[in-house]
N, C-alpha and C positions, 0 to 999 in steps of 0.2 A: 738167521731165525734167531738163535739162542743168544745172543747180545742183544738182537732187539727187543725181542720179550725184556729180560732185563732193565733193558733201558727205559722201556714204556711201563715199567711196575713197581722202578725204584723207588720214586716217591710215596708211594704207601707201603712198600716192604719196607723200605730202609731205616724209618723208627721204630718200628715194630721188632725187627730185628738187633736194634738197636738196645731196646728195653731188655728185651729177652740176655742181650751178651748183658749188659750190666748186672742182672740177676744171677747170670751162671758166672761171671766175675765175683758175685757176693758172695753166693753158695761155698764156692770154690774157695776162698778167701777165708770164710768162716769157719769151713772144714778144716781145712787145714790149719789155722791156729786152734782150735781145738785138741785136732790129732794132734798137734806137736805140745802140746800141754798132758794130753794125756798119756804118750808116749814116754816122754819124760818121767812120769808118776810110776809107770810101769815099770820100768828100766830102774827107778831106783828103788822098786821093791823087790827087784828081781837080783838086786845086787845086795840086798842083807841073806844075813845068814841064818836068817829066822826062816825054817822049813816052808811053817805056813803062807806067806809071804812071796816067796819065792814061788810055792805050787801054784797060786793065786795067780799071780803073772803068769806063770805058762801056761793055765787051763785059757785063761784069756785069750791071750796071741793062737792056742792053738781053736777056740770056738770063733775067732772073729775073724782069723785066715780061711776059714773051714768053712762058715757059710757066707752064699752068694751076697754081694751088696742089693739085690734086688729084695733078696729073702727078709734082710733087715731092714729094710726101708719100707717095706709090708709091716711087719711085727711095731715097727713105730706108730707108722700112720694107721694102719686099720685095726690092728690088737690089743693097741695099750687103752684107746677109749673103752672096751669091754671091762679093763682094770681100774678107769675112774681118770686116766688122764689122755688129755688131747691134745694133741699138738699139730700147730699148724704145717700145710704139707713144706713151707719152707725149712721150719725147725726141723721137722722131721727127717729130711733132705740132709739138711748140716748135720746133723748130730748121727746120722744111721753114714753120710761119709766119714765122718771122722770116726765112728766107733770101728769103720774098718780098717783106715789109714792109722790110726792110732797103735794097730798091732804091727803095719808094716815098717812103721815107723821106730818104734820100740827096737824092731831089729837092726835097723841104719845106725842105731845109736848102739846098740850092743856091738855089732861091728868095731865102731871108730873108741869105743871102751876097750875092745879089746886088743884095739893095738897099741895101748898105752901098758908101758912096764908094770906089771904085778907089783915090784917094790914101791910103786908112791903111795898105794894105799895105806899097805900096811904101815911107812913111814910118816903119814899124816895122822893117821890114829895114833899109834905111837907117839908123836908130839903133841898128843892132847887134843884133838879135832875130833869133833862129836862126825860119825858117820854121814850124814846129812851137808855136814860142814865140808867134810872132804869130797863128797857128792858135786857139790855146787863148785866151791873154788879150788879144788886141783884135779879132778877129772875130767866134767863135764867141759870146762872151755878147751881141755884139748882134744876131745871127740868133737867140737864143732868142727875144728880143723879137716879132722878125716872126713865128715859127715857132710859138708856144704854141698858138694855135687849130688850127693844121692838123695839129699832130701828135695832138691831143686826139681830132680829126674822124679822122685815120687811128685811132687806139686803136678807136674804135667800129667801125670798117669791121673791125678784125683780131676782134674781140670776136664779129662774126657770122659769119666766116668759120671761125671755128675750129668751126663745127657740122661742117665737111669733116671734119674728123679721126673723126667718128664711123665711115668709111669705111676705117680701119684700127686700129679697134677699141677706140680711145680712150676709155674710159667715162665721157663726159663728158654735157653737158644732155642732147645732140641722142640720143645713142645709147641712157643709158636710159631717156628718152622710150620709144623706139621696143621696147624690151624690154617696156614697163610694156603701152605698145598690145600687142603682141603675145600678150599674158597675157590683159587684159581685154576686146581686142577693141573698146574705146573710142576710136578714134581721135581722134574731137572734141573730147571732154571735155581727151584727155591732150593731145594738141597745141596747145589753147588754153592750160592750162595753162604750157607749154613757151612759147609766144611771151609770155605774161605774163611768165615770167621773165625773157628776154632781154629786154622791151620796158622792166620795173623796171631794169636795167642800164645798158641805151644810152641811153634816154631823162636820165636827170641828167645825163649827159656829153656829151649833145649841148648841155644848157643852160646849162654851164658851158664850154664852147668859143664856145658863141654871147656870153655875158657878158663871156671871157676878150678876144672880139675888140673885143665893141663897147666895152670900154675899152681895147683897145690902140689903137683907132682915135679917140677922141677929144683935140677938138684941142690938147685942157692932154698929155695924155700924148705925143702925136708931138710940140708945143715941145720937151720934157720929154726926148724921145729924142735929138733933131736938138742939145740942149743937150749929152746925154752923149758924143755920138759926138765931137764936136769935144777933148773931154778922156779920151778912151778910152786914146790912147798916150801920154799924159801920166802918167796914175792908174796903166798898166801897166809906166814905166819905174820909177818911185816905187817899186812893189812888189817 
């Protein structure tokens, strides 16, 4: 009965679910890219020696991690119009996810930068590089090696959290599924297909994250990274 129901309705449900899935991917990728930029900016500010910038970065992370995603989406979509700023549901969803995950990714980059010997920063500054050049040329490329797997894991989490955007009328996969369910009164079949769509996106990304993590933690790779650390500043100076 279950499979017969899906077979009978897939011609109608399939295109609609695919449209919702495409929008889910779009919001996820857009939110993640914005979150990456925001996380790098926050981590750069936190790496500075100025108390004000460090305090601002820490305050942002504390607020973004301490407020639920849904509340931030409501603030962007329902509260901002009262201040004269109106965002589409899609824009509000993308920006809201970026605000939240920018804080989480900043913590990922903090851990990656923490794995780099502290003397490299001082050596780069002593060689005449600016703090921004030190961060961009010397520290960040090394930190990326330590953060690829955690970044992919956060991408999967953001994909799943994008379903919350349905509550501000973003026509992504979850909202489309609810609309189909309200028309057909077949919640089991509809949401089983929805779960399969999410799984089809999240599971491969999780496998990639695990494979990357295993590769980065092999003894040969670790030795190569260690060798690269010693030459990072010299290569930056030559470049």
